[in-house]
C-alpha positions as CSV (number, residue, x, y, z in Angstrom):
1,X,-15.2,-6.5,21.2
2,X,-17.0,-2.8,21.7
3,X,-17.2,-0.4,19.2
4,X,-13.9,1.2,20.3
5,X,-12.1,-1.8,19.6
6,X,-10.6,-3.5,16.7
7,X,-10.1,-7.2,16.4
8,X,-6.1,-7.7,15.7
9,X,-5.7,-9.2,12.6
10,X,-3.4,-11.5,10.7
11,X,-1.7,-7.9,9.2
12,X,0.0,-7.1,12.7
13,X,3.8,-8.2,12.1
14,X,3.7,-8.4,8.6
15,X,6.6,-6.3,6.9
16,X,8.2,-6.3,3.4
17,X,11.2,-6.3,1.5
18,X,11.2,-6.1,-2.3
19,X,11.6,-4.8,-5.9
20,X,9.3,-2.4,-7.9
21,X,9.7,-1.9,-11.7
22,X,7.8,0.8,-13.5
23,X,8.1,2.2,-17.1
24,X,6.4,4.2,-19.5
25,X,7.4,4.4,-23.5
26,X,6.2,7.6,-25.0
27,X,6.4,5.6,-28.5
28,X,3.5,3.4,-27.2
29,X,5.3,0.3,-27.5
30,X,3.8,-2.4,-24.8
31,X,6.3,-2.4,-21.3
32,X,4.9,-5.8,-20.3
33,X,8.0,-8.0,-21.4
34,X,10.6,-5.2,-20.3
35,X,9.0,-5.4,-17.4
36,X,9.4,-9.2,-17.0
37,X,13.2,-8.6,-17.5
38,X,13.4,-6.0,-15.2
39,X,12.0,-8.3,-12.4
40,X,14.0,-11.1,-13.7
41,X,16.8,-8.8,-12.8
42,X,15.2,-7.9,-9.3
43,X,14.6,-11.6,-8.5
44,X,17.1,-11.8,-5.7
45,X,14.7,-8.8,-4.0
46,X,11.9,-11.4,-4.0
47,X,11.0,-14.8,-4.8
48,X,7.5,-15.4,-2.9
49,X,5.3,-14.0,-5.9
50,X,5.3,-11.6,-8.5
51,X,2.8,-9.6,-10.8
52,X,2.8,-7.1,-13.7
53,X,-0.2,-4.5,-14.2
54,X,-0.1,-2.5,-17.5
55,X,-2.2,0.3,-19.4
56,X,-2.9,1.6,-22.4
57,X,-2.6,5.9,-22.3
58,X,-4.4,6.3,-25.6
59,X,-6.8,3.4,-24.9
60,X,-9.5,3.5,-22.7
61,X,-9.0,5.5,-19.5
62,X,-9.0,3.6,-16.8
63,X,-8.3,-0.3,-17.5
64,X,-5.6,-1.8,-16.6
65,X,-4.4,-5.3,-16.9
66,X,-3.0,-7.1,-14.7
67,X,-1.8,-10.5,-13.1
68,X,0.0,-11.6,-10.4
69,X,1.0,-15.0,-8.7
70,X,2.8,-16.9,-6.1
71,X,6.8,-18.3,-7.6
72,X,9.4,-16.8,-9.5
73,X,9.1,-14.4,-12.2
74,X,9.7,-17.5,-14.6
75,X,7.3,-19.5,-13.5
76,X,4.8,-17.2,-13.1
77,X,4.7,-15.4,-16.7
78,X,4.6,-17.4,-19.7
79,X,5.1,-15.6,-23.2
80,X,1.4,-15.8,-24.2
81,X,0.5,-14.0,-21.0
82,X,3.0,-11.2,-21.8
83,X,1.8,-11.1,-25.2
84,X,-1.8,-10.5,-23.9
85,X,-0.6,-8.1,-21.6
86,X,-1.3,-4.8,-24.1
87,X,-0.2,-1.3,-22.5
88,X,2.4,1.8,-22.8
89,X,2.7,2.2,-19.0
90,X,3.0,-0.5,-16.2
91,X,4.8,-1.4,-13.0
92,X,6.1,-4.7,-11.9
93,X,6.6,-6.0,-8.4
94,X,8.5,-9.2,-6.8
95,X,7.5,-9.9,-2.9
96,X,9.7,-11.3,0.4
97,X,7.3,-10.9,3.3
98,X,9.8,-11.2,6.3
99,X,7.0,-12.1,8.3
100,X,3.2,-12.7,7.9
101,X,1.2,-14.7,5.7
102,X,2.7,-15.1,2.3
103,X,-0.7,-15.6,0.1
104,X,-1.6,-14.8,-3.1
105,X,-3.8,-12.1,-2.0
106,X,-0.7,-10.0,-0.9
107,X,1.0,-10.0,-4.2
108,X,1.8,-7.1,-5.7
109,X,0.8,-4.8,-8.0
110,X,-2.1,-3.8,-6.2
111,X,-4.6,-2.1,-9.0
112,X,-7.1,0.5,-7.3
113,X,-10.5,1.6,-9.1
114,X,-11.9,5.1,-7.3
115,X,-13.5,7.8,-8.1
116,X,-11.1,9.7,-10.0
117,X,-10.0,6.8,-12.1
118,X,-7.7,3.8,-11.5
119,X,-3.8,3.6,-9.9
120,X,-1.4,0.4,-10.1
121,X,0.9,0.3,-7.2
122,X,4.1,-1.1,-6.0
123,X,5.7,-1.0,-2.9
124,X,8.8,-1.9,-1.1
125,X,9.4,-0.8,2.2
126,X,8.5,-1.0,6.1
127,X,6.3,1.4,7.7
128,X,6.1,2.0,11.0
129,X,3.1,3.4,11.6
130,X,1.0,1.3,9.2
131,X,-1.0,-0.3,12.3
132,X,-2.5,3.0,13.3
133,X,-3.4,4.5,9.8
134,X,-4.9,1.2,8.8
135,X,-7.2,1.3,12.0
136,X,-8.0,5.0,11.3
137,X,-9.3,3.9,7.7
138,X,-11.1,0.5,8.8
139,X,-12.9,3.0,11.5
140,X,-14.3,5.4,8.5
141,X,-15.5,2.1,7.0
142,X,-12.6,0.7,4.5
143,X,-12.3,-2.7,4.4
144,X,-9.0,-4.3,3.3
145,X,-8.5,-7.3,0.7
146,X,-5.0,-7.9,2.0
147,X,-3.1,-8.1,4.9
148,X,0.0,-5.7,3.7
149,X,0.6,-1.7,4.3
150,X,0.8,-1.3,0.9
151,X,-2.8,-1.1,0.8
152,X,-2.7,1.5,3.5
153,X,-0.8,3.5,1.3
154,X,-2.9,2.4,-1.9
155,X,-6.0,3.7,0.5
156,X,-4.0,6.7,1.2
157,X,-4.0,8.0,-2.1
158,X,-7.0,7.3,-3.5
159,X,-8.5,9.5,-0.9
160,X,-5.8,12.5,-1.2
161,X,-6.6,12.1,-4.5
162,X,-10.3,13.6,-4.5
163,X,-8.7,16.9,-2.8
164,X,-5.1,16.9,-5.1
165,X,-5.5,18.7,-8.4
166,X,-2.6,16.0,-10.1
167,X,-2.2,12.3,-9.1
168,X,1.7,13.2,-8.2
169,X,0.3,16.1,-5.2
170,X,-2.0,13.0,-3.9
171,X,1.1,10.9,-3.7
172,X,3.4,13.1,-2.3
173,X,0.1,14.1,0.4
174,X,-0.8,10.3,1.2
175,X,3.2,10.2,1.4
176,X,3.9,12.9,4.4
177,X,1.5,10.7,6.5
178,X,3.9,7.7,6.6
179,X,7.0,6.9,8.7
180,X,9.4,4.4,7.8
181,X,11.1,2.9,4.7
182,X,9.2,3.0,1.3
183,X,10.0,3.0,-2.5
184,X,7.0,3.4,-4.4
185,X,6.1,3.5,-8.1
186,X,2.6,4.5,-9.1
187,X,1.0,4.3,-12.7
188,X,-1.6,6.4,-13.4
189,X,-3.9,6.4,-16.8
190,X,-1.2,9.0,-18.1
191,X,2.3,9.4,-15.8
192,X,4.5,7.3,-14.1
193,X,5.1,8.5,-10.8
194,X,7.9,7.4,-8.1
195,X,8.9,8.1,-4.5
196,X,10.9,8.0,-1.8
197,X,11.2,8.0,1.7
198,X,12.9,11.1,3.3
199,X,15.6,9.5,4.7
200,X,16.5,7.5,1.5
201,X,16.3,4.3,3.3
202,X,15.3,2.1,0.4
203,X,16.9,2.4,-3.3
204,X,14.9,4.2,-6.3
205,X,16.6,5.0,-9.6
206,X,15.8,6.4,-13.0
207,X,16.7,4.9,-16.2
208,X,15.9,6.0,-20.1
209,X,15.5,3.7,-23.1
210,X,14.9,5.0,-26.4
211,X,12.0,7.3,-25.6
212,X,10.5,5.1,-22.9
213,X,11.6,5.7,-19.1
214,X,11.7,3.7,-16.1
215,X,11.7,4.0,-12.1
216,X,13.3,0.9,-10.6
217,X,14.8,-0.6,-7.1
218,X,18.3,-1.0,-8.7
219,X,20.4,0.0,-11.7
220,X,21.0,-3.7,-12.6
221,X,17.6,-4.2,-13.5
222,X,17.9,-1.2,-16.2
223,X,21.1,-2.9,-17.3
224,X,18.9,-5.7,-18.0
225,X,16.8,-3.9,-20.2
226,X,19.5,-2.2,-22.1
227,X,18.4,1.1,-20.4
228,X,20.8,3.6,-19.5
229,X,20.8,4.9,-15.8
230,X,20.0,8.3,-15.9
231,X,19.8,9.0,-11.2
232,X,18.7,8.0,-8.5
233,X,15.6,9.3,-6.9
234,X,16.7,11.4,-4.3
235,X,15.5,10.9,-0.6
236,X,12.0,12.6,0.0
237,X,11.7,13.3,-3.8
238,X,8.3,12.6,-5.4
239,X,9.2,12.2,-9.7
240,X,6.5,12.5,-12.4
241,X,7.3,11.4,-15.7
242,X,4.7,12.1,-18.9
243,X,5.5,13.0,-22.4
244,X,4.6,16.7,-21.6
245,X,6.5,17.3,-18.7
246,X,9.3,14.7,-19.2
247,X,11.0,14.2,-15.6
248,X,9.4,16.4,-12.7
249,X,10.3,16.8,-9.4
250,X,8.5,17.5,-6.1
251,X,11.1,18.3,-3.1
252,X,8.9,19.2,-0.9
253,X,9.4,16.1,1.7
254,X,13.2,16.7,1.2
255,X,15.0,16.3,4.7
256,X,19.0,18.4,5.2
257,X,21.1,15.7,3.7
258,X,22.6,15.4,7.2
259,X,19.4,13.9,8.6
260,X,19.2,10.9,5.5
261,X,19.5,7.2,6.8
262,X,20.7,4.4,4.7
263,X,19.5,0.7,4.9
264,X,22.9,-0.9,5.2
265,X,21.4,-4.3,4.8
266,X,20.7,-3.4,1.0
267,X,24.9,-3.1,0.9
268,X,25.5,-5.8,3.0
269,X,23.1,-8.7,1.5
270,X,20.2,-7.7,-0.1
271,X,20.9,-5.7,-3.7
272,X,22.8,-7.4,-6.4
273,X,26.7,-6.9,-6.1
274,X,26.6,-5.3,-9.6
275,X,24.1,-2.6,-8.5
276,X,25.2,1.0,-8.1
277,X,23.0,2.7,-5.0
278,X,23.5,6.4,-4.3
279,X,26.3,6.5,-6.1
280,X,27.8,3.9,-4.4
281,X,29.0,0.4,-6.0
282,X,27.4,-2.6,-4.2
283,X,30.5,-5.0,-4.7
284,X,32.7,-2.4,-3.6
285,X,31.3,-1.4,-0.6
286,X,31.2,-5.1,0.7
287,X,35.0,-5.4,-0.7
288,X,35.6,-2.3,1.8
289,X,33.2,-3.5,4.6
290,X,36.0,-6.7,4.5
291,X,38.8,-4.6,4.7
292,X,37.4,-2.7,7.6
293,X,37.0,-5.8,9.3
294,X,40.3,-6.8,8.9
295,X,41.4,-3.8,10.6
296,X,39.5,-4.2,13.4
297,X,39.6,-8.1,13.9
298,X,42.7,-9.3,12.6
299,X,42.9,-13.6,12.8
300,X,45.6,-15.9,12.4
301,X,44.4,-17.9,9.9
302,X,45.4,-19.8,6.9
303,X,42.8,-18.8,4.0
304,X,39.9,-16.7,3.9
305,X,36.4,-18.0,2.7
306,X,33.3,-16.4,1.9
307,X,29.5,-18.0,2.9
308,X,28.1,-17.6,-0.1
309,X,26.9,-15.4,-2.2
310,X,26.5,-11.9,-0.8
311,X,29.7,-12.8,2.2
312,X,32.1,-13.5,-1.0
313,X,33.0,-10.0,-1.4
314,X,33.4,-9.4,1.9
315,X,35.8,-12.3,2.2
316,X,38.1,-11.0,-0.8
317,X,38.2,-7.3,0.8
318,X,38.8,-9.0,4.2
319,X,41.8,-11.0,2.5
320,X,42.9,-8.3,0.8
321,X,43.6,-6.2,3.9
322,X,45.1,-8.6,5.8
323,X,47.1,-10.5,3.2
324,X,45.8,-14.0,3.9
325,X,45.0,-16.0,0.9
326,X,41.2,-16.1,-0.3
327,X,39.6,-19.6,-0.9
328,X,36.0,-21.7,-1.9
329,X,35.1,-23.6,1.1
330,X,31.0,-23.4,0.3
331,X,29.5,-24.3,-2.5
332,X,26.2,-22.8,-3.0
333,X,23.2,-25.2,-4.6
334,X,22.0,-22.7,-7.3
335,X,18.5,-24.0,-7.3
336,X,17.4,-23.6,-4.3
337,X,17.4,-19.6,-4.2
338,X,18.2,-17.1,-1.7
339,X,18.0,-18.9,1.6
340,X,17.9,-15.9,3.9
341,X,14.7,-14.3,2.5
342,X,13.0,-17.3,2.4
343,X,9.8,-17.3,4.7
344,X,10.4,-19.6,6.6
345,X,13.9,-20.9,7.7
346,X,13.6,-24.4,8.1
């Protein structure tokens, strides 16, 4: 290999679909247990690994307590572990890798220790230019500890922070280098930051419970911890949450409305049916999809059945539109988890 070549790594082709959950309690209450229940509600978005990182905003600046491992949320964390995780700000993550290695090293959140302090980052999405960004960083001496494109984002945030006045400015400047789909939640020592790609591929919402704020992938996670929905993070928006400024918005990256694009797979399969994405009920969208299918492709049948679980609502919509009775023909074993998002289909 000459100096102008880089050896192909196992990172090539690795992408992921995940769930993120960030929380900042302005009253200083610990957030680890709430993040746990939020991740439990997002378990359908990833069942390979999970993690939580928290810090105390009134404690030593830069001290982050984190734990992550392979497995489901209720397998990885115990009550004793959560009790030991002291901090009023933090982020959590559940992971599903669509390709590449499924290892503990690739679990999130990622915790950065750099010259400006610390950051904890959780990322959901796919970057189409991550390989190029990674190589650029490697040529300048960066050493990667994982094979996920989330670490590429983390490196760029750390580098942009050197020349940025604030952590949120660094996040925005790093995001301007990214191409693809992403929803980020970042916990700095004193701020909770969320960012959504300019097209709005991946969902991200803001919630509130008493004097605590949440940024997470789906509204169902808010309901689990008895938080109220505030609004969606807009495509291209960077939001910063702090006691001093409340919810602040940076719309620099936003595109004209007609250029926005959503991931249809969120509505068809990935999101939980009781969630709302950009004001649209996931369950209602599946019902409507079934109705459209019945209008487009009518059949002469005795019964309409869905393939559990995501196909059930669409089948109900087909039955409603066609007038053919809806019934149950397949029963899924509730202990096997989501089958499509398993690392291997064997």
